[in-house]
C-alpha positions in Angstrom: 2.0 -69.4 36.9 -0.2 -67.5 39.8 -3.4 -67.6 37.9 -3.0 -71.5 37.7 -2.3 -72.1 41.5 -5.2 -69.7 42.0 -7.4 -72.2 39.5 -5.6 -75.3 41.4 -7.4 -74.2 45.0 -10.2 -76.0 46.7 -13.5 -74.6 45.8 -14.8 -74.3 49.7 -11.4 -71.8 50.3 -12.5 -69.5 46.9 -15.8 -68.8 48.8 -14.3 -68.5 51.7 -12.2 -65.6 50.6 -15.3 -64.5 48.8 -17.3 -64.6 51.9 -14.3 -62.3 53.7 -13.8 -60.3 50.9 -17.8 -58.7 50.1 -18.2 -58.7 54.6 -15.2 -56.5 55.1 -16.8 -53.3 54.2 -18.8 -54.7 57.4 -16.4 -55.3 59.7 -16.3 -52.4 62.5 -12.8 -51.6 63.6 -12.1 -52.2 67.4 -10.7 -49.3 69.2 -8.5 -50.6 71.8 -7.3 -48.3 74.9 -4.7 -48.8 77.7 -5.2 -49.6 80.8 -3.6 -46.7 82.3 -6.2 -44.4 79.8 -9.3 -46.1 81.0 -8.7 -47.0 84.8 -6.6 -45.6 87.9 -5.0 -47.8 90.9 -6.3 -47.7 94.2 -5.5 -45.3 96.7 -3.4 -43.6 94.2 -4.9 -40.0 93.5 -4.7 -36.3 94.2 -5.6 -34.7 97.4 -7.3 -31.6 97.2 -5.5 -28.4 99.7 -7.2 -25.6 100.6 -5.8 -21.8 102.7 -6.2 -18.3 103.6 -4.1 -15.9 102.3 -3.2 -12.6 101.7 -2.4 -11.0 97.7 -0.2 -7.3 98.6 0.8 -5.1 96.0 -2.4 -4.3 94.2 -2.6 -0.7 92.6 -5.8 0.5 94.8 -7.8 -2.6 93.2 -7.7 -4.5 96.8 -10.4 -5.0 99.1 -12.9 -1.8 100.5 -12.1 0.0 103.6 -15.7 -2.4 105.8 -14.1 -5.9 104.5 -13.7 -6.5 108.0 -11.6 -9.8 107.8 -9.1 -8.4 105.0 -8.1 -5.6 108.0 -8.2 -8.1 110.7 -5.6 -10.0 109.1 -3.7 -7.4 108.1 -3.6 -6.1 111.7 -3.1 -10.3 113.1 -0.1 -10.7 110.7 1.7 -7.4 111.7 1.3 -7.5 115.3 3.0 -10.9 114.6 6.0 -9.6 112.8 6.5 -6.8 116.3 4.2 -3.8 114.8 1.2 -2.6 116.8 -1.8 -0.7 114.8 -4.9 0.4 115.4 -7.5 -1.5 113.0 -9.0 1.5 112.6 -6.2 2.9 110.8 -5.5 0.2 108.3 -6.1 0.8 104.6 -6.8 -2.2 102.7 -7.2 -0.8 99.6 -3.8 -2.2 98.4 -4.4 -5.5 99.6 -7.0 -8.7 99.0 -7.6 -11.4 101.0 -7.8 -14.7 99.0 -8.6 -18.5 99.0 -5.6 -20.5 97.9 -6.3 -24.4 96.8 -3.9 -26.4 94.9 -3.6 -30.6 94.4 -1.5 -32.6 95.9 -0.1 -35.4 93.3 0.1 -38.7 94.6 3.6 -39.8 95.7 4.5 -36.0 96.0 8.3 -35.7 97.9 9.1 -33.0 100.5 10.7 -29.9 98.6 8.6 -30.5 95.2 7.0 -27.5 93.8 3.1 -28.0 92.7 0.6 -25.1 90.9 -1.7 -22.9 93.4 -4.8 -21.0 92.8 -5.9 -18.1 94.3 -9.1 -16.6 94.7 -10.7 -12.9 95.9 -13.5 -14.0 98.4 -13.3 -10.0 99.5 -14.7 -7.3 96.9 -11.4 -6.9 95.2 -11.3 -5.6 91.3 -8.4 -7.2 90.5 -5.4 -9.3 91.8 -3.3 -7.7 89.0 0.2 -7.3 89.8 -0.4 -8.5 93.5 1.5 -11.3 95.3 0.7 -13.8 97.5 2.2 -13.9 101.1 3.1 -16.8 103.0 0.2 -18.9 103.0 -0.2 -22.5 104.9 -2.2 -25.1 102.7 -4.3 -28.2 104.7 -5.6 -31.1 103.7 -9.1 -32.5 105.0 -7.1 -33.5 108.5 -6.2 -29.7 108.6 -2.6 -30.9 108.9 -0.3 -28.5 106.9 1.1 -30.5 103.8 2.5 -27.4 101.4 3.5 -23.7 102.2 2.9 -21.5 99.0 4.2 -17.7 98.0 5.1 -15.7 95.3 3.6 -13.5 92.4 0.3 -13.7 90.9 -0.6 -14.3 87.1 -3.6 -13.9 86.1 -3.8 -14.1 82.4 -5.7 -11.2 81.8 -6.7 -7.5 82.9 -8.7 -5.2 83.9 -8.4 -0.9 83.5 -9.9 2.1 82.9 -11.0 5.3 84.6 -14.1 8.2 84.8 -16.6 5.4 83.5 -15.1 3.8 80.8 -13.1 0.6 82.0 -12.0 -2.8 79.8 -11.6 -5.9 80.9 -9.8 -9.7 79.7 -10.8 -12.5 81.1 -11.6 -13.0 84.8 -9.3 -10.5 87.3 -10.5 -12.0 90.8 -8.7 -15.3 90.6 -5.5 -15.9 89.5 -2.7 -18.9 89.1 0.9 -19.3 91.1 2.8 -21.9 89.0 5.2 -23.6 91.5 3.8 -21.6 93.9 3.6 -24.1 96.6 6.6 -26.1 98.3 5.2 -29.7 99.7 6.2 -30.2 103.5 4.9 -33.0 103.9 4.2 -36.3 101.8 1.1 -38.6 101.8 2.1 -42.2 103.1 1.8 -45.2 100.7 3.8 -48.0 100.8 2.5 -49.8 97.4 5.3 -52.1 97.3 4.3 -53.6 100.7 0.6 -53.8 99.4 -0.8 -58.1 98.7 -3.7 -57.1 96.7 -4.4 -54.6 94.1 -7.2 -52.8 93.3 -8.1 -51.1 89.4 -11.3 -48.9 89.1 -12.5 -48.3 86.0 -13.2 -44.7 85.0 -16.4 -45.6 83.4 -18.1 -48.5 84.5 -19.2 -51.1 82.4 -19.8 -54.9 82.9 -17.8 -56.4 79.8 -15.4 -54.2 79.9 -14.4 -55.4 83.8 -14.6 -58.8 82.5 -12.0 -57.9 79.5 -9.6 -55.9 81.9 -9.3 -59.0 84.3 -9.0 -61.7 81.1 -6.5 -59.2 79.6 -4.6 -59.4 83.1 -4.6 -63.0 84.0 -3.8 -63.6 80.0 -0.9 -61.2 80.5 0.5 -63.0 83.7 -0.5 -66.3 82.6 -2.2 -66.8 85.8 -5.8 -66.5 86.8 -4.9 -63.5 89.8 -7.7 -61.0 88.5 -11.3 -61.1 89.5 -14.1 -58.7 88.1 -15.9 -57.6 91.5 -18.5 -55.1 89.5 -18.5 -53.2 86.4 -16.0 -50.2 87.7 -13.7 -52.5 90.1 -11.2 -55.4 89.7 -9.4 -56.9 92.1 -5.4 -58.3 91.4 -4.1 -60.8 93.6 0.0 -60.1 93.4 2.0 -62.8 92.5 4.8 -64.4 93.9 7.7 -63.0 91.8 6.0 -59.6 92.1 6.1 -59.2 96.6 7.9 -56.1 97.1 7.8 -55.1 93.5 4.9 -53.8 93.0 5.6 -51.3 91.1 6.8 -53.1 88.7 4.1 -55.0 88.3 1.7 -52.0 87.9 4.3 -51.1 85.2 3.8 -54.6 83.4 0.0 -54.3 82.6 -1.1 -50.5 82.4 0.3 -50.5 79.3 -2.0 -53.9 78.0 -4.9 -52.5 75.3 -8.1 -53.1 76.1 -11.2 -53.0 74.3 -13.7 -50.7 75.8 -17.4 -51.2 75.7 -19.7 -48.5 76.8 -23.5 -48.1 76.4 -25.2 -46.7 73.6 -26.0 -42.9 74.5 -27.2 -40.1 73.0 -26.6 -36.8 74.4 -28.6 -33.9 73.9 -27.7 -29.7 74.9 -31.1 -28.2 74.1 -29.4 -24.8 74.7 -26.9 -25.2 72.3 -28.1 -27.1 69.8 -25.6 -29.7 70.3 -26.0 -33.6 69.7 -23.4 -36.4 70.5 -23.9 -39.9 69.3 -22.2 -42.9 70.2 -20.9 -45.7 67.6 -23.2 -47.9 69.4 -26.4 -46.5 68.8 -29.2 -48.2 66.6 -32.6 -47.7 65.1 -35.7 -49.8 64.9 -37.2 -49.4 61.2 -38.7 -46.1 61.4 -40.4 -43.6 59.1 -39.9 -39.9 59.5 -41.5 -36.7 57.9 -40.0 -33.7 58.7 -41.4 -30.4 57.1 -40.6 -26.7 58.6 -43.8 -23.9 59.1 -42.8 -20.7 59.0 -45.6 -17.8 59.6 -44.4 -14.5 59.5 -46.7 -11.1 59.9 -45.3 -7.9 58.5 -46.7 -4.8 60.0 -46.3 -1.5 58.4 -47.6 2.2 59.1 -49.0 4.1 56.2 -50.2 7.2 56.6 -53.9 8.7 55.7 -53.7 12.3 54.6 -57.0 14.4 54.5 -56.8 16.9 51.3 -56.1 20.3 51.3 -58.3 23.3 53.2 -60.3 19.8 54.1 -61.6 19.2 57.6 -60.7 15.7 57.7 -57.5 14.3 60.1 -54.2 12.9 59.7 -54.8 9.4 60.8 -52.6 6.6 61.0 -53.6 3.1 59.2 -51.5 0.5 60.3 -51.1 -2.6 57.2 -50.5 -6.1 58.2 -49.3 -8.7 55.6 -49.8 -12.1 56.6 -47.7 -15.5 54.9 -47.6 -19.0 56.0 -44.7 -20.5 54.1 -44.2 -24.5 54.8 -41.1 -26.4 53.2 -42.0 -29.5 51.3 -41.8 -32.9 53.6 -40.4 -35.5 53.1 -40.3 -38.7 54.2 -37.9 -41.5 54.7 -37.6 -44.8 56.0 -34.9 -46.1 57.7 -34.2 -49.9 58.1 -33.3 -52.1 61.7 -30.2 -52.0 62.6 -28.7 -48.8 60.7 -25.6 -47.4 62.2 -25.4 -44.1 64.0 -23.4 -43.0 60.8 -26.0 -43.9 58.6 -28.9 -42.0 60.5 -26.7 -38.8 60.8 -26.3 -39.2 57.0 -29.9 -40.0 56.4 -31.2 -36.8 58.4 -28.5 -34.2 57.0 -29.5 -35.7 53.6 -33.6 -33.7 54.7 -31.6 -30.5 55.4 -32.4 -30.5 59.0 -30.5 -28.0 61.9 -29.3 -29.8 65.3 -32.2 -28.4 67.1 -34.5 -30.2 64.5 -32.4 -33.2 65.0 -33.1 -32.8 68.7 -36.7 -32.6 68.1 -36.6 -35.6 65.9 -34.1 -37.8 68.5 -36.8 -37.5 71.3 -39.7 -38.8 68.7 -37.7 -41.7 67.6 -37.6 -42.3 70.9 -41.1 -42.0 72.5 -42.0 -44.4 69.7 -40.0 -47.1 70.7 -37.3 -47.4 68.5 -34.3 -45.6 69.4 -32.2 -48.7 71.0 -30.0 -45.8 73.6 -30.1 -43.8 76.4 -31.3 -40.2 75.5 -29.9 -37.5 78.1 -30.7 -34.4 77.8 -28.3 -31.8 79.8 
């Protein structure tokens, strides 16, 4: 019964099915990305904080006696505590001056905890086992937004004596998990906004237009407008007035097909080659062969016969050999994908550094339809 129904199908439909089945291996899958993973909402960002502090409790690995700013800091701290002391009598080998940095997340509330990084600015050899004393953290406006204090976690160590030492990781930079308490909030009245700015992390004209179209289709209104390759402006609809958070939540999980220019990134120092899926190559012939020249020097001694008046002479013997691998010529047809290019080049048996030289030559020949970026 199934065979009969298939034979009764119109001839044009059968041809169409055959064409679709034959083209299915050539169809490139579309990779969609959520809006929340490819863009940010204007104004919703971290804020950098910085402060100065002292780490105490070190086991003789702190700043040296000649570190003037550490001595002055210790003296000033003790004076505020009602202890008068002569700066010349202060030893700071158990104390280290540090810079404290942190990121204040958006919408962080008073009393919430954030992580901090402490970095030595003196000549301390290790912060292992130290405790950071109360250090205020300021923003770019010189306003205190958090205060930090607590024991340091290094994730490494340094030890040894008598000229022998062992070190793991970096001993002069540490971290305090949840070591700062937020004291001031960054005001951001997002529900009062009339317009929302959505900024793309990877600027692209096509992606910007697709983002605006997806939002308009979801809201069933033309409210999103692409301003430039990296910005889409969304007018808050009437039903979402004073409910902007709900509006953002309703669109941030929409899937967008992200586009990007074809680019190849080369790192000649490490021999790393990274290519995007949109890289295309015009018809080009590639010939590759390695030439190896090896020079070996062997030292031989010319020894005169017994009771002769000759002298012992050192005679260097050089053996020079030239070896060249058989060059292979391959032709890449126009429009081949990066996968086909890599497979073709791997068939020749080239190394990553050879691949870098070949790609540069293809680009110079005008056959590589992609940006070549060398880092």
